[in-house]
PQR file with spaces between the fields and no chain letter, atoms N, CA, C, O and H, PARSE charges and radii, in Angstrom:
ATOM       1  N    UNK     1       2.590   27.533  -23.911 -0.4000 1.5000
ATOM       2  CA   UNK     1       2.710   26.088  -23.980 -0.0000 2.0000
ATOM       3  C    UNK     1       2.116   25.497  -22.701  0.5500 1.7000
ATOM       4  O    UNK     1       2.352   26.018  -21.610 -0.5500 1.4000
ATOM       5  N    UNK     2       1.340   24.403  -22.829 -0.4000 1.5000
ATOM       6  CA   UNK     2       0.722   23.786  -21.659 -0.0000 2.0000
ATOM       7  C    UNK     2       1.604   22.676  -21.111  0.5500 1.7000
ATOM       8  O    UNK     2       2.413   22.084  -21.825 -0.5500 1.4000
ATOM       9  H    UNK     2       1.149   23.980  -23.715  0.4000 1.0000
ATOM      10  N    UNK     3       1.425   22.412  -19.826 -0.4000 1.5000
ATOM      11  CA   UNK     3       2.183   21.338  -19.177 -0.0000 2.0000
ATOM      12  C    UNK     3       1.653   19.993  -19.658  0.5500 1.7000
ATOM      13  O    UNK     3       0.466   19.872  -19.959 -0.5500 1.4000
ATOM      14  H    UNK     3       0.768   22.893  -19.246  0.4000 1.0000
ATOM      15  N    UNK     4       2.521   18.975  -19.735 -0.4000 1.5000
ATOM      16  CA   UNK     4       2.055   17.649  -20.144 -0.0000 2.0000
ATOM      17  C    UNK     4       1.076   17.083  -19.128  0.5500 1.7000
ATOM      18  O    UNK     4       1.154   17.386  -17.937 -0.5500 1.4000
ATOM      19  H    UNK     4       3.486   19.073  -19.490  0.4000 1.0000
ATOM      20  N    UNK     5       0.151   16.257  -19.612 -0.4000 1.5000
ATOM      21  CA   UNK     5      -0.823   15.612  -18.727 -0.0000 2.0000
ATOM      22  C    UNK     5      -0.107   14.685  -17.760  0.5500 1.7000
ATOM      23  O    UNK     5       0.942   14.122  -18.071 -0.5500 1.4000
ATOM      24  H    UNK     5       0.088   16.011  -20.579  0.4000 1.0000
ATOM      25  N    UNK     6      -0.690   14.541  -16.595 -0.4000 1.5000
ATOM      26  CA   UNK     6      -0.103   13.671  -15.579 -0.0000 2.0000
ATOM      27  C    UNK     6      -1.154   12.665  -15.141  0.5500 1.7000
ATOM      28  O    UNK     6      -2.306   13.023  -14.899 -0.5500 1.4000
ATOM      29  H    UNK     6      -1.543   14.998  -16.343  0.4000 1.0000
ATOM      30  N    UNK     7      -0.758   11.427  -15.044 -0.4000 1.5000
ATOM      31  CA   UNK     7      -1.639   10.370  -14.549 -0.0000 2.0000
ATOM      32  C    UNK     7      -1.171    9.987  -13.153  0.5500 1.7000
ATOM      33  O    UNK     7       0.025    9.822  -12.912 -0.5500 1.4000
ATOM      34  H    UNK     7       0.179   11.136  -15.241  0.4000 1.0000
ATOM      35  N    UNK     8      -2.125    9.847  -12.233 -0.4000 1.5000
ATOM      36  CA   UNK     8      -1.813    9.417  -10.872 -0.0000 2.0000
ATOM      37  C    UNK     8      -1.849    7.898  -10.786  0.5500 1.7000
ATOM      38  O    UNK     8      -2.587    7.242  -11.521 -0.5500 1.4000
ATOM      39  H    UNK     8      -3.097    9.981  -12.428  0.4000 1.0000
ATOM      40  N    UNK     9      -1.059    7.354   -9.898 -0.4000 1.5000
ATOM      41  CA   UNK     9      -0.988    5.916   -9.648 -0.0000 2.0000
ATOM      42  C    UNK     9      -2.380    5.358   -9.333  0.5500 1.7000
ATOM      43  O    UNK     9      -3.184    6.013   -8.671 -0.5500 1.4000
ATOM      44  H    UNK     9      -0.460    7.887   -9.301  0.4000 1.0000
ATOM      45  N    UNK    10      -2.651    4.153   -9.811 -0.4000 1.5000
ATOM      46  CA   UNK    10      -3.952    3.502   -9.600 -0.0000 2.0000
ATOM      47  C    UNK    10      -4.097    2.869   -8.217  0.5500 1.7000
ATOM      48  O    UNK    10      -5.201    2.471   -7.844 -0.5500 1.4000
ATOM      49  H    UNK    10      -1.998    3.620  -10.349  0.4000 1.0000
ATOM      50  N    UNK    11      -3.021    2.768   -7.458 -0.4000 1.5000
ATOM      51  CA   UNK    11      -3.102    2.200   -6.105 -0.0000 2.0000
ATOM      52  C    UNK    11      -3.976    3.093   -5.250  0.5500 1.7000
ATOM      53  O    UNK    11      -3.797    4.311   -5.245 -0.5500 1.4000
ATOM      54  H    UNK    11      -2.125    3.092   -7.762  0.4000 1.0000
ATOM      55  N    UNK    12      -4.911    2.512   -4.531 -0.4000 1.5000
ATOM      56  CA   UNK    12      -5.834    3.273   -3.693 -0.0000 2.0000
ATOM      57  C    UNK    12      -5.071    4.205   -2.750  0.5500 1.7000
ATOM      58  O    UNK    12      -4.157    3.783   -2.042 -0.5500 1.4000
ATOM      59  H    UNK    12      -5.055    1.523   -4.535  0.4000 1.0000
ATOM      60  N    UNK    13      -5.461    5.463   -2.757 -0.4000 1.5000
ATOM      61  CA   UNK    13      -4.875    6.447   -1.860 -0.0000 2.0000
ATOM      62  C    UNK    13      -3.572    7.058   -2.341  0.5500 1.7000
ATOM      63  O    UNK    13      -3.074    7.992   -1.712 -0.5500 1.4000
ATOM      64  H    UNK    13      -6.203    5.806   -3.333  0.4000 1.0000
ATOM      65  N    UNK    14      -3.006    6.573   -3.422 -0.4000 1.5000
ATOM      66  CA   UNK    14      -1.733    7.096   -3.924 -0.0000 2.0000
ATOM      67  C    UNK    14      -2.005    8.170   -4.973  0.5500 1.7000
ATOM      68  O    UNK    14      -2.787    7.958   -5.900 -0.5500 1.4000
ATOM      69  H    UNK    14      -3.410    5.814   -3.933  0.4000 1.0000
ATOM      70  N    UNK    15      -1.366    9.304   -4.824 -0.4000 1.5000
ATOM      71  CA   UNK    15      -1.512   10.395   -5.787 -0.0000 2.0000
ATOM      72  C    UNK    15      -0.178   10.740   -6.437  0.5500 1.7000
ATOM      73  O    UNK    15      -0.007   11.828   -6.986 -0.5500 1.4000
ATOM      74  H    UNK    15      -0.730    9.476   -4.071  0.4000 1.0000
ATOM      75  N    UNK    16       0.758    9.811   -6.370 -0.4000 1.5000
ATOM      76  CA   UNK    16       2.074    9.996   -6.982 -0.0000 2.0000
ATOM      77  C    UNK    16       1.947    9.840   -8.497  0.5500 1.7000
ATOM      78  O    UNK    16       1.129    9.059   -8.983 -0.5500 1.4000
ATOM      79  H    UNK    16       0.619    8.927   -5.924  0.4000 1.0000
ATOM      80  N    UNK    17       2.749   10.577   -9.225 -0.4000 1.5000
ATOM      81  CA   UNK    17       2.731   10.490  -10.685 -0.0000 2.0000
ATOM      82  C    UNK    17       3.085    9.067  -11.138  0.5500 1.7000
ATOM      83  O    UNK    17       4.052    8.469  -10.665 -0.5500 1.4000
ATOM      84  H    UNK    17       3.414   11.212   -8.830  0.4000 1.0000
ATOM      85  N    UNK    18       2.292    8.556  -12.047 -0.4000 1.5000
ATOM      86  CA   UNK    18       2.526    7.216  -12.586 -0.0000 2.0000
ATOM      87  C    UNK    18       3.643    7.255  -13.619  0.5500 1.7000
ATOM      88  O    UNK    18       3.778    8.214  -14.379 -0.5500 1.4000
ATOM      89  H    UNK    18       1.507    9.042  -12.431  0.4000 1.0000
ATOM      90  N    UNK    19       4.440    6.192  -13.629 -0.4000 1.5000
ATOM      91  CA   UNK    19       5.513    6.041  -14.613 -0.0000 2.0000
ATOM      92  C    UNK    19       5.401    4.720  -15.365  0.5500 1.7000
ATOM      93  O    UNK    19       6.169    4.465  -16.293 -0.5500 1.4000
ATOM      94  H    UNK    19       4.330    5.413  -13.012  0.4000 1.0000
ATOM      95  N    UNK    20       4.445    3.878  -14.968 -0.4000 1.5000
ATOM      96  CA   UNK    20       4.305    2.541  -15.544 -0.0000 2.0000
ATOM      97  C    UNK    20       2.879    2.287  -15.969  0.5500 1.7000
ATOM      98  O    UNK    20       1.935    2.759  -15.335 -0.5500 1.4000
ATOM      99  H    UNK    20       3.821    4.084  -14.214  0.4000 1.0000
ATOM     100  N    UNK    21       2.728    1.540  -17.045 -0.4000 1.5000
ATOM     101  CA   UNK    21       1.431    1.119  -17.555 -0.0000 2.0000
ATOM     102  C    UNK    21       1.312   -0.381  -17.324  0.5500 1.7000
ATOM     103  O    UNK    21       2.207   -1.143  -17.690 -0.5500 1.4000
ATOM     104  H    UNK    21       3.495    1.157  -17.560  0.4000 1.0000
ATOM     105  N    UNK    22       0.206   -0.804  -16.717 -0.4000 1.5000
ATOM     106  CA   UNK    22      -0.040   -2.219  -16.450 -0.0000 2.0000
ATOM     107  C    UNK    22      -1.319   -2.611  -17.192  0.5500 1.7000
ATOM     108  O    UNK    22      -2.417   -2.206  -16.810 -0.5500 1.4000
ATOM     109  H    UNK    22      -0.521   -0.185  -16.420  0.4000 1.0000
ATOM     110  N    UNK    23      -1.166   -3.395  -18.244 -0.4000 1.5000
ATOM     111  CA   UNK    23      -2.311   -3.867  -19.018 -0.0000 2.0000
ATOM     112  C    UNK    23      -2.647   -5.279  -18.555  0.5500 1.7000
ATOM     113  O    UNK    23      -1.756   -6.115  -18.405 -0.5500 1.4000
ATOM     114  H    UNK    23      -0.274   -3.724  -18.554  0.4000 1.0000
ATOM     115  N    UNK    24      -3.924   -5.544  -18.330 -0.4000 1.5000
ATOM     116  CA   UNK    24      -4.335   -6.831  -17.810 -0.0000 2.0000
ATOM     117  C    UNK    24      -5.757   -7.142  -18.271  0.5500 1.7000
ATOM     118  O    UNK    24      -6.474   -6.279  -18.776 -0.5500 1.4000
ATOM     119  H    UNK    24      -4.647   -4.864  -18.451  0.4000 1.0000
ATOM     120  N    UNK    25      -6.139   -8.406  -18.078 -0.4000 1.5000
ATOM     121  CA   UNK    25      -7.525   -8.809  -18.335 -0.0000 2.0000
ATOM     122  C    UNK    25      -7.885   -9.991  -17.453  0.5500 1.7000
ATOM     123  O    UNK    25      -7.027  -10.746  -16.996 -0.5500 1.4000
ATOM     124  H    UNK    25      -5.557   -9.107  -17.668  0.4000 1.0000
ATOM     125  N    UNK    26      -9.174  -10.123  -17.233 -0.4000 1.5000
ATOM     126  CA   UNK    26      -9.700  -11.262  -16.491 -0.0000 2.0000
ATOM     127  C    UNK    26     -10.198  -12.271  -17.524  0.5500 1.7000
ATOM     128  O    UNK    26     -11.267  -12.074  -18.102 -0.5500 1.4000
ATOM     129  H    UNK    26      -9.871   -9.510  -17.604  0.4000 1.0000
ATOM     130  N    UNK    27      -9.446  -13.346  -17.767 -0.4000 1.5000
ATOM     131  CA   UNK    27      -9.823  -14.291  -18.831 -0.0000 2.0000
ATOM     132  C    UNK    27     -11.105  -15.060  -18.540  0.5500 1.7000
ATOM     133  O    UNK    27     -11.669  -15.675  -19.445 -0.5500 1.4000
ATOM     134  H    UNK    27      -8.577  -13.505  -17.297  0.4000 1.0000
ATOM     135  N    UNK    28     -11.572  -15.040  -17.308 -0.4000 1.5000
ATOM     136  CA   UNK    28     -12.815  -15.747  -16.986 -0.0000 2.0000
ATOM     137  C    UNK    28     -14.040  -15.022  -17.542  0.5500 1.7000
ATOM     138  O    UNK    28     -15.080  -15.636  -17.782 -0.5500 1.4000
ATOM     139  H    UNK    28     -11.114  -14.541  -16.573  0.4000 1.0000
ATOM     140  N    UNK    29     -13.905  -13.705  -17.743 -0.4000 1.5000
ATOM     141  CA   UNK    29     -15.068  -12.945  -18.216 -0.0000 2.0000
ATOM     142  C    UNK    29     -14.806  -12.128  -19.479  0.5500 1.7000
ATOM     143  O    UNK    29     -15.752  -11.610  -20.074 -0.5500 1.4000
ATOM     144  H    UNK    29     -13.060  -13.206  -17.548  0.4000 1.0000
ATOM     145  N    UNK    30     -13.543  -11.999  -19.906 -0.4000 1.5000
ATOM     146  CA   UNK    30     -13.234  -11.205  -21.096 -0.0000 2.0000
ATOM     147  C    UNK    30     -12.361  -11.988  -22.072  0.5500 1.7000
ATOM     148  O    UNK    30     -11.485  -12.755  -21.671 -0.5500 1.4000
ATOM     149  H    UNK    30     -12.775  -12.420  -19.424  0.4000 1.0000
ATOM     150  N    UNK    31     -12.618  -11.778  -23.358 -0.4000 1.5000
ATOM     151  CA   UNK    31     -11.801  -12.378  -24.399 -0.0000 2.0000
ATOM     152  C    UNK    31     -10.455  -11.669  -24.500  0.5500 1.7000
ATOM     153  O    UNK    31     -10.219  -10.663  -23.831 -0.5500 1.4000
ATOM     154  H    UNK    31     -13.329  -11.155  -23.684  0.4000 1.0000
ATOM     155  N    UNK    32      -9.581  -12.203  -25.339 -0.4000 1.5000
ATOM     156  CA   UNK    32      -8.230  -11.662  -25.498 -0.0000 2.0000
ATOM     157  C    UNK    32      -8.228  -10.238  -26.036  0.5500 1.7000
ATOM     158  O    UNK    32      -7.231   -9.532  -25.884 -0.5500 1.4000
ATOM     159  H    UNK    32      -9.773  -13.021  -25.882  0.4000 1.0000
ATOM     160  N    UNK    33      -9.316   -9.795  -26.660 -0.4000 1.5000
ATOM     161  CA   UNK    33      -9.368   -8.451  -27.226 -0.0000 2.0000
ATOM     162  C    UNK    33      -9.768   -7.383  -26.207  0.5500 1.7000
ATOM     163  O    UNK    33      -9.768   -6.197  -26.535 -0.5500 1.4000
ATOM     164  H    UNK    33     -10.126  -10.369  -26.783  0.4000 1.0000
ATOM     165  N    UNK    34     -10.104   -7.777  -24.990 -0.4000 1.5000
ATOM     166  CA   UNK    34     -10.550   -6.825  -23.968 -0.0000 2.0000
ATOM     167  C    UNK    34      -9.509   -6.745  -22.855  0.5500 1.7000
ATOM     168  O    UNK    34      -9.312   -7.709  -22.116 -0.5500 1.4000
ATOM     169  H    UNK    34     -10.104   -8.740  -24.723  0.4000 1.0000
ATOM     170  N    UNK    35      -8.855   -5.616  -22.738 -0.4000 1.5000
ATOM     171  CA   UNK    35      -7.889   -5.424  -21.652 -0.0000 2.0000
ATOM     172  C    UNK    35      -8.241   -4.165  -20.872  0.5500 1.7000
ATOM     173  O    UNK    35      -8.926   -3.272  -21.370 -0.5500 1.4000
ATOM     174  H    UNK    35      -9.015   -4.833  -23.338  0.4000 1.0000
ATOM     175  N    UNK    36      -7.769   -4.121  -19.671 -0.4000 1.5000
ATOM     176  CA   UNK    36      -7.895   -2.942  -18.822 -0.0000 2.0000
ATOM     177  C    UNK    36      -6.502   -2.424  -18.554  0.5500 1.7000
ATOM     178  O    UNK    36      -5.525   -3.164  -18.671 -0.5500 1.4000
ATOM     179  H    UNK    36      -7.212   -4.846  -19.266  0.4000 1.0000
ATOM     180  N    UNK    37      -6.403   -1.163  -18.198 -0.4000 1.5000
ATOM     181  CA   UNK    37      -5.106   -0.556  -17.921 -0.0000 2.0000
ATOM     182  C    UNK    37      -5.134    0.128  -16.573  0.5500 1.7000
ATOM     183  O    UNK    37      -6.028    0.920  -16.278 -0.5500 1.4000
ATOM     184  H    UNK    37      -7.197   -0.561  -18.103  0.4000 1.0000
ATOM     185  N    UNK    38      -4.147   -0.188  -15.763 -0.4000 1.5000
ATOM     186  CA   UNK    38      -3.854    0.558  -14.550 -0.0000 2.0000
ATOM     187  C    UNK    38      -2.530    1.255  -14.793  0.5500 1.7000
ATOM     188  O    UNK    38      -1.735    0.818  -15.625 -0.5500 1.4000
ATOM     189  H    UNK    38      -3.420   -0.832  -16.003  0.4000 1.0000
ATOM     190  N    UNK    39      -2.295    2.323  -14.080 -0.4000 1.5000
ATOM     191  CA   UNK    39      -0.999    2.995  -14.131 -0.0000 2.0000
ATOM     192  C    UNK    39      -0.410    2.995  -12.727  0.5500 1.7000
ATOM     193  O    UNK    39      -1.144    3.000  -11.739 -0.5500 1.4000
ATOM     194  H    UNK    39      -2.941    2.678  -13.405  0.4000 1.0000
ATOM     195  N    UNK    40       0.916    2.990  -12.644 -0.4000 1.5000
ATOM     196  CA   UNK    40       1.558    2.839  -11.338 -0.0000 2.0000
ATOM     197  C    UNK    40       2.781    3.734  -11.204  0.5500 1.7000
ATOM     198  O    UNK    40       3.472    4.023  -12.180 -0.5500 1.4000
ATOM     199  H    UNK    40       1.512    2.987  -13.447  0.4000 1.0000
ATOM     200  N    UNK    41       3.028    4.161   -9.983 -0.4000 1.5000
ATOM     201  CA   UNK    41       4.276    4.846   -9.653 -0.0000 2.0000
ATOM     202  C    UNK    41       5.346    3.764   -9.429  0.5500 1.7000
ATOM     203  O    UNK    41       5.041    2.571   -9.407 -0.5500 1.4000
ATOM     204  H    UNK    41       2.466    3.927   -9.190  0.4000 1.0000
ATOM     205  N    UNK    42       6.575    4.193   -9.266 -0.4000 1.5000
ATOM     206  CA   UNK    42       7.660    3.221   -9.044 -0.0000 2.0000
ATOM     207  C    UNK    42       7.401    2.359   -7.810  0.5500 1.7000
ATOM     208  O    UNK    42       7.657    1.155   -7.821 -0.5500 1.4000
ATOM     209  H    UNK    42       6.823    5.161   -9.284  0.4000 1.0000
ATOM     210  N    UNK    43       6.895    2.981   -6.755 -0.4000 1.5000
ATOM     211  CA   UNK    43       6.683    2.251   -5.492 -0.0000 2.0000
ATOM     212  C    UNK    43       5.626    1.159   -5.603  0.5500 1.7000
ATOM     213  O    UNK    43       5.757    0.117   -4.961 -0.5500 1.4000
ATOM     214  H    UNK    43       6.687    3.959   -6.747  0.4000 1.0000
ATOM     215  N    UNK    44       4.586    1.371   -6.397 -0.4000 1.5000
ATOM     216  CA   UNK    44       3.465    0.435   -6.438 -0.0000 2.0000
ATOM     217  C    UNK    44       3.407   -0.447   -7.682  0.5500 1.7000
ATOM     218  O    UNK    44       2.488   -1.256   -7.810 -0.5500 1.4000
ATOM     219  H    UNK    44       4.479    2.217   -6.918  0.4000 1.0000
ATOM     220  N    UNK    45       4.349   -0.314   -8.590 -0.4000 1.5000
ATOM     221  CA   UNK    45       4.346   -1.130   -9.817 -0.0000 2.0000
ATOM     222  C    UNK    45       4.318   -2.621   -9.491  0.5500 1.7000
ATOM     223  O    UNK    45       3.458   -3.348   -9.989 -0.5500 1.4000
ATOM     224  H    UNK    45       5.095    0.343   -8.487  0.4000 1.0000
ATOM     225  N    UNK    46       5.242   -3.075   -8.668 -0.4000 1.5000
ATOM     226  CA   UNK    46       5.315   -4.504   -8.343 -0.0000 2.0000
ATOM     227  C    UNK    46       4.100   -4.962   -7.555  0.5500 1.7000
ATOM     228  O    UNK    46       3.603   -6.066   -7.774 -0.5500 1.4000
ATOM     229  H    UNK    46       5.940   -2.485   -8.264  0.4000 1.0000
ATOM     230  N    UNK    47       3.615   -4.131   -6.641 -0.4000 1.5000
ATOM     231  CA   UNK    47       2.439   -4.483   -5.845 -0.0000 2.0000
ATOM     232  C    UNK    47       1.233   -4.734   -6.751  0.5500 1.7000
ATOM     233  O    UNK    47       0.559   -5.756   -6.624 -0.5500 1.4000
ATOM     234  H    UNK    47       4.019   -3.234   -6.463  0.4000 1.0000
ATOM     235  N    UNK    48       0.964   -3.808   -7.657 -0.4000 1.5000
ATOM     236  CA   UNK    48      -0.189   -3.955   -8.544 -0.0000 2.0000
ATOM     237  C    UNK    48      -0.019   -5.133   -9.500  0.5500 1.7000
ATOM     238  O    UNK    48      -0.967   -5.882   -9.738 -0.5500 1.4000
ATOM     239  H    UNK    48       1.512   -2.978   -7.761  0.4000 1.0000
ATOM     240  N    UNK    49       1.183   -5.301  -10.048 -0.4000 1.5000
ATOM     241  CA   UNK    49       1.446   -6.442  -10.938 -0.0000 2.0000
ATOM     242  C    UNK    49       1.236   -7.749  -10.184  0.5500 1.7000
ATOM     243  O    UNK    49       0.569   -8.652  -10.688 -0.5500 1.4000
ATOM     244  H    UNK    49       1.953   -4.693   -9.855  0.4000 1.0000
ATOM     245  N    UNK    50       1.793   -7.859   -8.988 -0.4000 1.5000
ATOM     246  CA   UNK    50       1.670   -9.081   -8.196 -0.0000 2.0000
ATOM     247  C    UNK    50       0.220   -9.369   -7.803  0.5500 1.7000
ATOM     248  O    UNK    50      -0.193  -10.529   -7.773 -0.5500 1.4000
ATOM     249  H    UNK    50       2.335   -7.125   -8.578  0.4000 1.0000
ATOM     250  N    UNK    51      -0.550   -8.329   -7.503 -0.4000 1.5000
ATOM     251  CA   UNK    51      -1.967   -8.476   -7.181 -0.0000 2.0000
ATOM     252  C    UNK    51      -2.701   -9.159   -8.328  0.5500 1.7000
ATOM     253  O    UNK    51      -3.524  -10.048   -8.106 -0.5500 1.4000
ATOM     254  H    UNK    51      -0.214   -7.387   -7.528  0.4000 1.0000
ATOM     255  N    UNK    52      -2.403   -8.743   -9.547 -0.4000 1.5000
ATOM     256  CA   UNK    52      -3.070   -9.301  -10.727 -0.0000 2.0000
ATOM     257  C    UNK    52      -2.563  -10.693  -11.078  0.5500 1.7000
ATOM     258  O    UNK    52      -3.356  -11.577  -11.402 -0.5500 1.4000
ATOM     259  H    UNK    52      -1.735   -8.020   -9.727  0.4000 1.0000
ATOM     260  N    UNK    53      -1.262  -10.895  -11.016 -0.4000 1.5000
ATOM     261  CA   UNK    53      -0.724  -12.211  -11.375 -0.0000 2.0000
ATOM     262  C    UNK    53      -1.119  -13.275  -10.351  0.5500 1.7000
ATOM     263  O    UNK    53      -1.231  -14.448  -10.706 -0.5500 1.4000
ATOM     264  H    UNK    53      -0.618  -10.177  -10.752  0.4000 1.0000
ATOM     265  N    UNK    54      -1.332  -12.896   -9.100 -0.4000 1.5000
ATOM     266  CA   UNK    54      -1.782  -13.851   -8.078 -0.0000 2.0000
ATOM     267  C    UNK    54      -3.162  -14.404   -8.427  0.5500 1.7000
ATOM     268  O    UNK    54      -3.533  -15.482   -7.961 -0.5500 1.4000
ATOM     269  H    UNK    54      -1.241  -11.943   -8.811  0.4000 1.0000
ATOM     270  N    UNK    55      -3.913  -13.684   -9.232 -0.4000 1.5000
ATOM     271  CA   UNK    55      -5.242  -14.116   -9.669 -0.0000 2.0000
ATOM     272  C    UNK    55      -5.206  -14.787  -11.042  0.5500 1.7000
ATOM     273  O    UNK    55      -6.246  -15.049  -11.646 -0.5500 1.4000
ATOM     274  H    UNK    55      -3.611  -12.809   -9.610  0.4000 1.0000
ATOM     275  N    UNK    56      -3.999  -15.057  -11.519 -0.4000 1.5000
ATOM     276  CA   UNK    56      -3.788  -15.700  -12.826 -0.0000 2.0000
ATOM     277  C    UNK    56      -4.305  -14.868  -13.994  0.5500 1.7000
ATOM     278  O    UNK    56      -4.728  -15.420  -15.010 -0.5500 1.4000
ATOM     279  H    UNK    56      -3.154  -14.845  -11.028  0.4000 1.0000
ATOM     280  N    UNK    57      -4.274  -13.542  -13.855 -0.4000 1.5000
ATOM     281  CA   UNK    57      -4.650  -12.664  -14.959 -0.0000 2.0000
ATOM     282  C    UNK    57      -3.431  -12.423  -15.833  0.5500 1.7000
ATOM     283  O    UNK    57      -2.339  -12.204  -15.309 -0.5500 1.4000
ATOM     284  H    UNK    57      -3.931  -13.093  -13.029  0.4000 1.0000
ATOM     285  N    UNK    58      -3.589  -12.457  -17.153 -0.4000 1.5000
ATOM     286  CA   UNK    58      -2.481  -12.074  -18.032 -0.0000 2.0000
ATOM     287  C    UNK    58      -2.152  -10.596  -17.801  0.5500 1.7000
ATOM     288  O    UNK    58      -3.043   -9.746  -17.783 -0.5500 1.4000
ATOM     289  H    UNK    58      -4.477  -12.635  -17.578  0.4000 1.0000
ATOM     290  N    UNK    59      -0.866  -10.306  -17.627 -0.4000 1.5000
ATOM     291  CA   UNK    59      -0.419   -8.950  -17.287 -0.0000 2.0000
ATOM     292  C    UNK    59       0.804   -8.590  -18.116  0.5500 1.7000
ATOM     293  O    UNK    59       1.680   -9.426  -18.339 -0.5500 1.4000
ATOM     294  H    UNK    59      -0.143  -10.996  -17.642  0.4000 1.0000
ATOM     295  N    UNK    60       0.861   -7.338  -18.573 -0.4000 1.5000
ATOM     296  CA   UNK    60       2.085   -6.826  -19.175 -0.0000 2.0000
ATOM     297  C    UNK    60       2.353   -5.442  -18.589  0.5500 1.7000
ATOM     298  O    UNK    60       1.434   -4.653  -18.367 -0.5500 1.4000
ATOM     299  H    UNK    60       0.149   -6.659  -18.392  0.4000 1.0000
ATOM     300  N    UNK    61       3.624   -5.169  -18.347 -0.4000 1.5000
ATOM     301  CA   UNK    61       4.046   -3.897  -17.753 -0.0000 2.0000
ATOM     302  C    UNK    61       4.989   -3.214  -18.718  0.5500 1.7000
ATOM     303  O    UNK    61       5.910   -3.836  -19.247 -0.5500 1.4000
ATOM     304  H    UNK    61       4.371   -5.810  -18.527  0.4000 1.0000
ATOM     305  N    UNK    62       4.756   -1.922  -18.948 -0.4000 1.5000
ATOM     306  CA   UNK    62       5.629   -1.140  -19.816 -0.0000 2.0000
ATOM     307  C    UNK    62       5.718    0.282  -19.288  0.5500 1.7000
ATOM     308  O    UNK    62       4.901    0.711  -18.474 -0.5500 1.4000
ATOM     309  H    UNK    62       4.007   -1.417  -18.519  0.4000 1.0000
ATOM     310  N    UNK    63       6.711    0.998  -19.759 -0.4000 1.5000
ATOM     311  CA   UNK    63       6.865    2.400  -19.348 -0.0000 2.0000
ATOM     312  C    UNK    63       5.664    3.195  -19.847  0.5500 1.7000
ATOM     313  O    UNK    63       5.162    2.965  -20.947 -0.5500 1.4000
ATOM     314  H    UNK    63       7.375    0.649  -20.421  0.4000 1.0000
ATOM     315  N    UNK    64       5.219    4.122  -19.029 -0.4000 1.5000
ATOM     316  CA   UNK    64       4.085    4.970  -19.377 -0.0000 2.0000
ATOM     317  C    UNK    64       4.580    6.137  -20.217  0.5500 1.7000
ATOM     318  O    UNK    64       5.435    6.903  -19.774 -0.5500 1.4000
ATOM     319  H    UNK    64       5.626    4.309  -18.136  0.4000 1.0000
ATOM     320  N    UNK    65       4.052    6.276  -21.420 -0.4000 1.5000
ATOM     321  CA   UNK    65       4.430    7.371  -22.303 -0.0000 2.0000
ATOM     322  C    UNK    65       3.539    8.579  -22.087  0.5500 1.7000
ATOM     323  O    UNK    65       2.517    8.479  -21.409 -0.5500 1.4000
ATOM     324  H    UNK    65       3.358    5.653  -21.781  0.4000 1.0000
ATOM     325  N    UNK    66       3.904    9.700  -22.642 -0.4000 1.5000
ATOM     326  CA   UNK    66       3.125   10.938  -22.506 -0.0000 2.0000
ATOM     327  C    UNK    66       1.707   10.747  -23.051  0.5500 1.7000
ATOM     328  O    UNK    66       0.750   11.237  -22.452 -0.5500 1.4000
ATOM     329  H    UNK    66       4.734    9.782  -23.194  0.4000 1.0000
ATOM     330  N    UNK    67       1.559   10.050  -24.167 -0.4000 1.5000
ATOM     331  CA   UNK    67       0.236    9.813  -24.740 -0.0000 2.0000
ATOM     332  C    UNK    67      -0.610    8.962  -23.801  0.5500 1.7000
ATOM     333  O    UNK    67      -1.802    9.221  -23.638 -0.5500 1.4000
ATOM     334  H    UNK    67       2.337    9.652  -24.654  0.4000 1.0000
ATOM     335  N    UNK    68      -0.003    7.941  -23.175 -0.4000 1.5000
ATOM     336  CA   UNK    68      -0.727    7.095  -22.224 -0.0000 2.0000
ATOM     337  C    UNK    68      -1.266    7.917  -21.065  0.5500 1.7000
ATOM     338  O    UNK    68      -2.414    7.738  -20.659 -0.5500 1.4000
ATOM     339  H    UNK    68       0.966    7.730  -23.307  0.4000 1.0000
ATOM     340  N    UNK    69      -0.450    8.817  -20.530 -0.4000 1.5000
ATOM     341  CA   UNK    69      -0.856    9.642  -19.396 -0.0000 2.0000
ATOM     342  C    UNK    69      -2.018   10.532  -19.782  0.5500 1.7000
ATOM     343  O    UNK    69      -2.950   10.713  -18.999 -0.5500 1.4000
ATOM     344  H    UNK    69       0.482    8.963  -20.861  0.4000 1.0000
ATOM     345  N    UNK    70      -1.974   11.083  -20.969 -0.4000 1.5000
ATOM     346  CA   UNK    70      -3.040   11.943  -21.448 -0.0000 2.0000
ATOM     347  C    UNK    70      -4.353   11.174  -21.592  0.5500 1.7000
ATOM     348  O    UNK    70      -5.407   11.663  -21.187 -0.5500 1.4000
ATOM     349  H    UNK    70      -1.216   10.935  -21.606  0.4000 1.0000
ATOM     350  N    UNK    71      -4.291    9.974  -22.168 -0.4000 1.5000
ATOM     351  CA   UNK    71      -5.486    9.155  -22.322 -0.0000 2.0000
ATOM     352  C    UNK    71      -6.027    8.717  -20.983  0.5500 1.7000
ATOM     353  O    UNK    71      -7.243    8.697  -20.797 -0.5500 1.4000
ATOM     354  H    UNK    71      -3.435    9.576  -22.497  0.4000 1.0000
ATOM     355  N    UNK    72      -5.167    8.364  -20.042 -0.4000 1.5000
ATOM     356  CA   UNK    72      -5.597    7.923  -18.714 -0.0000 2.0000
ATOM     357  C    UNK    72      -6.310    9.055  -17.984  0.5500 1.7000
ATOM     358  O    UNK    72      -7.299    8.819  -17.289 -0.5500 1.4000
ATOM     359  H    UNK    72      -4.179    8.380  -20.193  0.4000 1.0000
ATOM     360  N    UNK    73      -5.828   10.254  -18.132 -0.4000 1.5000
ATOM     361  CA   UNK    73      -6.413   11.398  -17.451 -0.0000 2.0000
ATOM     362  C    UNK    73      -7.834   11.656  -17.957  0.5500 1.7000
ATOM     363  O    UNK    73      -8.700   12.087  -17.195 -0.5500 1.4000
ATOM     364  H    UNK    73      -5.026   10.446  -18.697  0.4000 1.0000
ATOM     365  N    UNK    74      -8.068   11.392  -19.234 -0.4000 1.5000
ATOM     366  CA   UNK    74      -9.369   11.657  -19.829 -0.0000 2.0000
ATOM     367  C    UNK    74     -10.391   10.585  -19.489  0.5500 1.7000
ATOM     368  O    UNK    74     -11.590   10.859  -19.546 -0.5500 1.4000
ATOM     369  H    UNK    74      -7.364   11.042  -19.853  0.4000 1.0000
ATOM     370  N    UNK    75      -9.968    9.378  -19.137 -0.4000 1.5000
ATOM     371  CA   UNK    75     -10.923    8.300  -18.883 -0.0000 2.0000
ATOM     372  C    UNK    75     -11.386    8.261  -17.454  0.5500 1.7000
ATOM     373  O    UNK    75     -12.193    7.405  -17.090 -0.5500 1.4000
ATOM     374  H    UNK    75      -8.995    9.156  -19.091  0.4000 1.0000
């Protein structure tokens, strides 16, 4: 049996396992159907969310599932 995939936090320099999914988009250049995803550890979840909301980007935060981690690792 193989170990589950692990996604690292998107914060620059952080290699901690991500536990949160942050979906966002820049409405000035992308329509509602185009979103980007960052992943975050517990320590950087609020930092990354606040960074995006300060720019008036629509943001949603949810728990990172095993499938999300696997997809993030492949991209």
